[in-house]
C-alpha positions in Angstrom: 0.0 0.0 0.1 0.9 3.4 -0.6 0.1 6.0 2.2 0.4 9.7 2.1 0.7 11.3 5.7 0.1 14.6 5.5 -0.5 17.6 7.8 -3.8 19.9 7.7 -7.0 19.6 5.5 -7.4 21.2 2.4 -10.0 24.2 2.4 -9.8 24.8 -1.5 -12.8 23.1 -3.4 -10.8 22.7 -6.5 -7.5 21.0 -5.0 -10.1 18.7 -3.0 -11.5 17.9 -6.4 -8.3 17.1 -8.0 -6.9 15.1 -5.0 -10.1 13.0 -5.2 -9.5 12.5 -8.9 -6.1 11.1 -8.7 -6.5 9.2 -5.6 -9.3 7.4 -7.8 -6.9 6.9 -10.4 -4.4 5.5 -8.6 -6.5 3.0 -6.7 -7.0 1.5 -10.2 -3.5 0.6 -10.1 -2.2 0.2 -6.5 -4.2 0.6 -2.9 -3.6 4.2 -1.8 -4.6 5.5 1.6 -4.6 9.6 2.8 -3.8 9.6 6.5 -4.6 13.1 8.0 -2.9 14.8 11.0 -4.5 18.1 12.1 -2.7 21.5 12.1 -0.8 21.9 15.3 2.6 23.0 16.6 5.3 21.0 15.0 6.1 18.9 17.9 2.6 17.5 18.2 2.5 17.0 14.8 6.1 15.2 14.5 4.4 12.7 17.6 1.3 12.0 15.7 3.0 11.5 12.2 5.9 9.0 14.1 2.7 7.0 15.6 1.3 6.5 12.1 4.6 5.3 10.2 5.2 2.3 11.8 7.9 -0.1 10.4 7.0 0.9 6.6 9.4 2.6 4.1 9.2 6.1 5.0 9.8 9.2 2.5 10.1 12.6 3.7 9.2 15.0 1.2 11.6 17.7 1.9 13.3 20.4 0.1 16.6 19.0 1.0 16.0 15.7 -0.4 16.9 14.0 -3.7 15.4 15.6 -6.9 14.3 12.5 -9.1 12.6 13.0 -12.5 9.3 11.0 -13.4 10.9 8.2 -14.8 13.6 7.8 -11.8 10.5 8.5 -9.3 8.6 5.5 -11.4 11.3 3.1 -10.8 11.8 4.4 -7.3 8.2 3.1 -6.5 8.5 -0.2 -8.3 11.8 -1.2 -6.7 10.7 -0.1 -3.3 7.2 -2.2 -3.6 9.4 -5.0 -4.7 10.9 -5.3 -1.4 8.5 -3.6 0.9 4.7 -4.0 1.7 4.4 0.0 2.4 5.7 3.2 1.2 4.7 6.4 3.4 5.1 9.7 1.6 5.4 12.2 4.9 4.4 15.8 3.9 4.7 18.2 7.0 2.8 21.4 7.9 3.5 25.1 7.5 6.7 24.3 9.3 8.0 21.4 7.4 9.1 18.4 9.4 10.8 17.9 12.5 14.5 16.2 12.4 13.0 13.8 14.4 10.5 12.7 11.6 13.2 13.1 9.1 15.8 10.9 11.1 12.7 8.3 11.0 12.6 8.1 7.5 14.3 5.7 5.0 14.6 8.6 2.0 14.2 12.0 1.4 12.5 13.4 -1.8 12.6 17.2 -3.0 10.3 18.3 -5.9 12.7 21.6 -6.2 13.7 24.3 -4.2 10.6 26.2 -4.4 7.8 26.6 -1.5 4.6 25.2 -2.6 0.9 25.6 -0.8 0.4 22.1 1.0 -2.9 21.0 -1.0 -1.0 21.8 -4.4 1.7 19.9 -3.2 -0.4 17.2 -2.3 -2.1 17.1 -5.6 1.2 17.1 -7.4 2.5 14.1 -5.5 -0.3 12.2 -6.4 -0.1 13.3 -10.2 3.5 11.9 -10.1 2.5 8.6 -8.3 -0.5 8.0 -10.8 2.2 9.0 -13.4 4.7 6.8 -12.0 2.0 3.8 -12.8 1.2 4.5 -16.0 5.1 4.7 -16.9 5.4 1.3 -15.0 2.6 -0.2 -17.4 3.6 1.6 -20.6 0.6 3.5 -20.9 0.3 6.5 -22.6 0.2 9.6 -20.4 4.1 10.5 -19.8 5.5 12.5 -22.2 
């Protein structure tokens, strides 16, 4: 299973719609779950995230992480799911992820040096996961 562990509720309806659309698309390929952590102070968010990550393969979405293009991201998902049952992608709150959460992660991935609104980034991550499954199945979509 792929899980997104995310901090904060999305308020903008157009982003909610986009997230729901990609959620449905991904579930045709692989089981996906979104775990919502309420907005709070970074320490409390970290405690709640750590309770959710268990013994899975954990990926921190972090500006200081490794940048991957779409084919390499697809390969990463494929290889990880071959050896681990679950991948958790962790998106922090407005203060980012604490060092306590980051040290519990197996990998850090960055989508670049820019800062994105959380809802938009969540939709972007889901789109890249969907794109990965299209690439892995040699289906038209990825260009």
